C-alpha positions as CSV (number, residue, x, y, z in Angstrom):
1,M,0.0,0.0,0.0
2,S,1.7,3.2,-1.3
3,R,-0.6,5.9,0.0
4,Q,-1.3,6.9,3.6
5,P,-4.1,5.0,5.3
6,L,-7.3,6.8,5.9
7,L,-8.5,7.0,9.5
8,F,-12.3,6.5,9.9
9,T,-12.0,6.9,13.6
10,P,-13.0,9.6,16.3
11,G,-9.3,10.5,16.7
12,P,-6.6,10.8,16.0
13,L,-7.6,11.6,12.5
14,S,-6.2,11.8,9.0
15,T,-4.5,15.1,8.6
16,S,-3.3,17.1,5.7
17,L,0.1,16.9,4.3
18,T,0.6,20.7,5.1
19,V,-0.3,20.1,8.7
20,K,2.2,17.2,8.9
21,E,4.8,19.5,7.3
22,A,4.3,22.2,10.0
23,M,6.1,19.8,12.3
24,L,9.3,19.4,10.3
25,K,11.1,22.4,11.8
26,D,12.3,21.9,15.3
27,M,10.9,24.7,17.6
28,G,12.1,25.8,20.9
29,S,9.5,26.6,23.7
30,R,10.7,30.3,23.9
31,D,11.0,30.9,20.1
32,F,8.9,34.0,19.2
33,A,7.2,31.9,16.4
34,F,6.1,29.3,19.1
35,I,4.9,32.0,21.5
36,N,2.9,33.7,18.8
37,A,1.4,30.4,17.7
38,V,0.2,29.8,21.2
39,K,-1.3,33.4,21.4
40,D,-3.0,33.0,18.1
41,I,-4.5,29.6,18.9
42,R,-5.8,30.7,22.3
43,S,-7.7,33.5,20.7
44,G,-8.6,31.7,17.7
45,L,-10.3,28.9,19.7
46,L,-12.4,31.5,21.5
47,R,-13.5,32.9,18.2
48,L,-14.6,29.3,17.1
49,A,-16.8,29.3,20.2
50,H,-18.3,32.6,19.4
51,V,-16.8,34.3,22.6
52,S,-13.7,36.4,23.3
53,K,-11.5,37.6,26.1
54,E,-13.2,40.9,26.1
55,E,-16.5,39.1,26.9
56,G,-15.0,37.3,29.9
57,Y,-13.7,34.1,28.4
58,E,-10.3,32.4,28.5
59,C,-8.5,29.5,26.7
60,V,-6.2,27.3,28.6
61,I,-4.1,24.8,26.9
62,I,-3.2,21.6,28.7
63,Q,-0.4,19.2,27.7
64,G,-1.7,15.5,27.0
65,S,-4.7,14.0,25.6
66,G,-8.3,15.1,25.8
67,T,-8.8,13.2,28.9
68,F,-5.9,15.3,30.5
69,G,-8.0,18.4,29.7
70,V,-11.3,17.1,31.1
71,E,-9.5,15.8,34.3
72,S,-7.7,19.2,34.6
73,V,-11.2,20.9,34.7
74,I,-12.8,18.3,37.0
75,S,-10.0,18.2,39.5
76,S,-9.5,21.9,39.6
77,V,-12.9,23.7,39.5
78,I,-15.0,21.5,42.1
79,G,-14.2,22.9,45.4
80,E,-14.3,21.1,48.7
81,K,-17.8,22.7,49.4
82,D,-19.0,21.9,45.9
83,K,-21.0,18.9,44.6
84,L,-20.7,17.6,41.0
85,L,-23.5,16.0,39.0
86,V,-22.2,13.8,36.2
87,L,-24.6,12.9,33.4
88,A,-23.7,9.6,32.0
89,N,-25.0,7.6,28.9
90,G,-21.7,6.1,27.7
91,A,-18.0,5.4,28.4
92,Y,-17.0,9.0,28.5
93,G,-19.5,10.2,31.0
94,E,-18.4,7.2,33.1
95,R,-14.9,8.2,32.8
96,I,-15.7,11.6,34.3
97,A,-17.5,9.7,37.1
98,K,-14.3,7.7,37.6
99,M,-12.2,10.9,37.8
100,A,-14.6,12.3,40.4
101,K,-14.2,9.1,42.5
102,I,-10.4,9.2,42.2
103,H,-10.1,12.8,43.4
104,R,-12.7,12.1,46.0
105,L,-15.0,14.7,44.8
106,N,-18.5,15.2,46.3
107,H,-20.6,13.9,43.4
108,E,-23.5,12.1,42.1
109,V,-24.1,10.3,38.8
110,L,-27.3,10.4,36.8
111,R,-27.2,7.6,34.3
112,F,-29.1,6.9,31.2
113,D,-29.1,4.1,28.8
114,E,-26.3,4.3,26.2
115,D,-28.9,4.2,23.3
116,T,-30.8,7.2,24.7
117,I,-29.9,10.9,25.2
118,V,-29.5,12.8,28.5
119,A,-33.1,13.9,29.2
120,P,-33.2,17.5,30.3
121,E,-36.4,17.0,32.3
122,A,-34.7,14.3,34.3
123,V,-31.7,16.6,35.0
124,E,-34.2,19.4,36.1
125,K,-36.1,16.9,38.3
126,F,-32.7,15.9,39.9
127,L,-31.5,19.4,40.4
128,S,-34.8,20.5,41.9
129,A,-34.7,17.7,44.5
130,N,-30.9,18.2,45.1
131,K,-30.2,21.9,45.8
132,D,-26.5,21.1,46.9
133,I,-25.5,20.5,43.2
134,T,-23.1,23.2,42.2
135,H,-21.7,21.8,39.0
136,V,-23.0,19.6,36.1
137,A,-20.9,17.8,33.6
138,C,-22.2,16.5,30.3
139,I,-20.8,14.8,27.1
140,H,-21.8,16.4,23.9
141,S,-20.9,13.8,21.4
142,E,-20.8,10.5,23.3
143,T,-18.3,8.5,21.1
144,T,-19.4,5.3,22.6
145,T,-22.3,5.2,20.3
146,G,-22.3,8.4,18.2
147,L,-25.2,10.2,19.8
148,F,-25.5,13.9,20.4
149,N,-26.8,15.0,23.9
150,P,-28.9,18.0,23.9
151,V,-26.4,20.4,25.5
152,E,-28.4,23.5,24.8
153,A,-31.5,22.3,26.7
154,V,-29.3,20.9,29.5
155,G,-27.5,24.4,29.6
156,E,-30.8,26.0,30.2
157,V,-31.6,23.8,33.1
158,C,-28.1,24.6,34.6
159,K,-28.8,28.3,34.2
160,K,-32.1,28.0,35.9
161,Y,-30.6,26.3,38.9
162,G,-27.3,28.3,39.0
163,A,-25.1,25.3,38.3
164,V,-21.7,25.6,36.7
165,Y,-21.9,23.8,33.3
166,I,-19.0,21.6,32.2
167,V,-19.2,20.2,28.6
168,D,-16.9,17.6,27.1
169,A,-17.0,18.5,23.4
170,M,-14.1,16.4,22.6
171,S,-15.0,14.9,19.4
172,S,-17.5,17.6,18.2
173,F,-15.9,21.0,18.7
174,G,-14.8,22.4,15.4
175,G,-17.1,20.1,13.6
176,V,-20.4,21.4,15.0
177,V,-21.3,25.2,15.3
178,M,-21.4,26.0,19.0
179,D,-21.9,29.3,20.7
180,M,-20.5,28.9,24.1
181,A,-22.3,31.8,25.6
182,A,-25.7,31.0,24.2
183,L,-25.3,27.4,25.4
184,H,-24.6,28.7,29.0
185,I,-21.3,26.5,29.0
186,D,-18.8,27.6,31.7
187,F,-16.1,25.2,30.7
188,L,-15.8,23.4,27.3
189,V,-13.1,20.8,26.7
190,S,-11.7,19.4,23.5
191,S,-8.3,18.4,22.0
192,S,-5.9,19.0,19.1
193,N,-6.5,15.7,17.3
194,K,-10.2,16.1,16.7
195,C,-12.4,18.1,14.3
196,I,-9.9,20.9,13.9
197,E,-7.7,18.2,12.4
198,G,-4.4,18.7,14.2
199,V,-2.2,15.9,15.6
200,P,-2.3,14.6,19.3
201,G,-0.3,16.5,21.9
202,F,-2.6,18.8,24.0
203,A,-6.1,19.5,25.1
204,F,-7.8,22.9,25.8
205,A,-10.4,24.3,28.0
206,L,-12.4,27.2,27.0
207,C,-13.5,28.9,30.3
208,K,-15.7,31.5,31.6
209,R,-13.2,33.8,33.5
210,A,-15.4,34.3,36.5
211,S,-15.7,30.5,37.0
212,L,-12.1,29.9,36.2
213,E,-10.9,32.3,38.9
214,K,-12.8,30.4,41.5
215,A,-10.4,27.4,40.9
216,K,-7.4,29.3,42.3
217,G,-5.7,27.3,45.0
218,Q,-8.1,24.3,44.9
219,A,-6.4,21.9,42.3
220,R,-5.8,18.4,43.4
221,S,-2.9,17.9,41.0
222,L,0.2,19.9,40.3
223,S,0.5,19.3,36.5
224,L,-3.3,19.5,36.0
225,D,-3.8,22.6,37.8
226,L,-6.2,24.5,35.4
227,Y,-5.9,27.9,37.3
228,D,-2.1,27.8,37.5
229,Q,-1.8,26.8,33.8
230,W,-3.9,29.8,32.8
231,A,-1.9,32.1,35.1
232,G,1.4,30.9,33.6
233,L,0.1,31.5,30.0
234,E,-1.2,34.9,30.9
235,A,2.0,36.0,32.7
236,S,4.5,35.1,30.0
237,G,2.9,33.2,27.2
238,Q,4.9,30.2,28.6
239,F,3.8,26.8,29.6
240,R,4.7,25.8,33.2
241,F,6.2,22.5,31.9
242,T,7.6,21.4,28.6
243,P,5.0,22.2,25.9
244,P,4.1,20.1,22.9
245,T,5.9,22.5,20.5
246,L,5.4,20.6,17.2
247,S,1.8,19.8,17.9
248,I,1.1,23.5,18.5
249,M,2.7,24.4,15.2
250,A,0.7,21.8,13.4
251,F,-2.5,23.0,15.1
252,Q,-1.8,26.6,14.1
253,Q,-1.7,25.3,10.5
254,A,-4.8,23.3,11.0
255,M,-6.7,26.3,12.3
256,Q,-5.7,28.2,9.1
257,E,-6.9,25.4,6.9
258,L,-10.2,25.3,8.8
259,A,-10.7,29.2,8.0
260,L,-9.8,28.5,4.4
261,E,-12.4,25.8,4.2
262,G,-15.1,28.2,5.2
263,G,-14.9,27.7,9.1
264,V,-16.8,25.3,11.4
265,A,-20.1,25.6,9.4
266,A,-18.4,24.5,6.2
267,R,-16.6,21.7,7.9
268,E,-19.7,20.5,9.7
269,Q,-21.4,20.3,6.2
270,R,-18.6,18.1,4.9
271,Y,-18.8,15.8,7.8
272,K,-22.6,15.6,7.5
273,T,-22.3,14.7,3.8
274,N,-19.7,12.0,4.7
275,K,-22.2,10.5,7.1
276,K,-25.0,10.7,4.6
277,I,-23.0,8.8,1.9
278,L,-21.8,6.2,4.6
279,D,-25.2,5.6,5.9
280,E,-26.8,5.1,2.5
281,G,-24.0,2.9,1.4
282,M,-24.0,0.7,4.5
283,R,-27.8,0.4,4.4
284,R,-27.5,-0.9,0.9
285,L,-24.9,-3.4,2.1
286,G,-27.5,-4.6,4.8
287,F,-25.8,-3.1,7.8
288,K,-28.1,-1.8,10.6
289,Q,-27.3,1.1,12.8
290,Y,-27.3,0.8,16.6
291,L,-29.0,4.2,17.3
292,Q,-32.2,5.8,16.2
293,P,-31.5,8.4,13.6
294,E,-33.1,11.4,15.5
295,I,-30.4,11.2,18.3
296,Q,-27.4,10.5,16.1
297,G,-24.6,13.1,15.6
298,H,-22.6,13.2,12.5
299,I,-19.2,12.5,14.1
300,I,-19.1,8.7,14.2
301,T,-21.8,6.0,13.4
302,S,-22.2,2.6,15.3
303,F,-23.1,-0.4,13.1
304,L,-24.3,-3.7,14.4
305,Y,-22.6,-6.9,13.4
306,P,-24.3,-8.6,10.5
307,D,-26.4,-11.7,11.7
308,S,-24.1,-14.1,10.0
309,P,-21.8,-16.8,11.3
310,N,-19.3,-15.8,8.5
311,F,-18.8,-12.3,10.0
312,R,-15.6,-12.1,12.1
313,F,-14.8,-8.5,13.1
314,D,-11.1,-8.9,13.7
315,E,-10.8,-10.3,10.1
316,F,-13.1,-7.7,8.8
317,Y,-10.9,-5.0,10.4
318,R,-7.7,-6.5,9.2
319,K,-9.0,-6.8,5.6
320,L,-10.0,-3.1,5.5
321,N,-6.8,-2.1,7.2
322,D,-4.8,-3.9,4.4
323,R,-6.7,-2.0,1.9
324,G,-5.8,1.3,3.7
325,F,-9.0,1.9,5.7
326,V,-8.9,2.1,9.5
327,I,-12.3,1.8,11.3
328,Y,-12.9,1.5,15.0
329,P,-14.1,-1.3,17.3
330,G,-17.3,-1.1,19.2
331,K,-17.6,-0.1,22.9
332,L,-21.2,-1.0,23.6
333,S,-22.1,-3.0,26.8
334,K,-25.3,-4.6,25.3
335,A,-24.6,-5.1,21.6
336,D,-21.9,-6.3,19.2
337,A,-21.1,-3.3,16.9
338,F,-18.1,-1.4,15.2
339,R,-17.9,2.2,14.6
340,I,-16.9,4.3,11.6
341,G,-16.0,8.0,11.8
342,N,-16.9,10.7,9.5
343,I,-14.5,13.3,10.5
344,G,-10.9,14.3,9.8
345,Q,-9.3,15.0,6.4
346,I,-11.6,12.6,4.6
347,F,-14.0,13.6,1.9
348,P,-17.0,12.1,0.0
349,D,-14.8,10.3,-2.5
350,D,-12.9,8.7,0.3
351,V,-16.2,7.4,2.0
352,K,-17.2,5.9,-1.4
353,A,-13.8,4.2,-1.6
354,L,-14.3,2.7,1.9
355,L,-17.7,1.5,0.9
356,E,-16.2,-0.3,-2.1
357,A,-13.6,-1.8,0.1
358,I,-16.4,-3.1,2.6
359,T,-18.3,-4.5,-0.4
360,E,-15.3,-6.4,-1.5
361,V,-14.6,-7.9,2.0
362,M,-18.3,-8.8,2.5
363,K,-18.1,-10.8,-0.8
364,E,-15.0,-12.5,0.6
365,F,-17.1,-13.4,3.6
366,E,-19.8,-14.7,1.3
367,I,-22.3,-12.5,3.3
């Protein structure tokens, strides 16, 4: 196989050649080009969320994967006298619950089935009966299944009850138009290797400054101290510890390419087109989706295993991988499924090529 494999996953994703090339020049952490890149990225990410520093919002970059960013927020902003409500309907909501347990946070978990969305009315009922809840954490795109939780409606409930609203928008930010202020989000977390189409290396938290300032001195981790990380970036433009220099430079290029594509709205439309082509093609091949269409997002799709003894996922995965197409195993608790992502530097013709490869493999399986 001579060409680069295409990653039909939720991240890391396929990236452009020019994003990769941005990492070819060694970069010191105190170089002017690097410091300016950090500054540009921080302000640019706020613009993508339709907010700004002048409106009272801040961007904090945290070294590590997206989970590092979520844990930085969770372990920093929940004070000793606070209480967190975690809304969980998949593996990533459960991961936040695990963080809360490890950090010994006062918390509750409101669980929903993984094939249903978080119900705003259930959240309101819980908050009405539990006046001590101060913070609420919700996943936007729950990558376990591919559903989109109704973050806007949940945000309205949080506003009504005065709860600080934390949203894990890991696999959706940059691929979905989101107005952070309109959604009443206090902390939005995502990472470099998702819909903005950079490479792994860092996460970022977009924060309402008034809520961020309350985190001063209450972090439960040195390296994940969200407030101190922000204070360091504000004071000198420097990271407290070794920054992911090349990932930052690649991300700066990725943000320029996002703008050239037409911004988040244009990228969202490309991803939706990818999903439409994928869904129609997989349906023709006899595959059934795990979720009902009305709750699905366009980031990743879960497909049930075919009802045939000839289907063996490991072999299916390998045969597609040999053809240059990388898909994703399932993560469901009550069904056998696999997942195909619609995001990254992939286009409608790439999806059609994947469908041709799946057709070939299914013929080999005699299904």
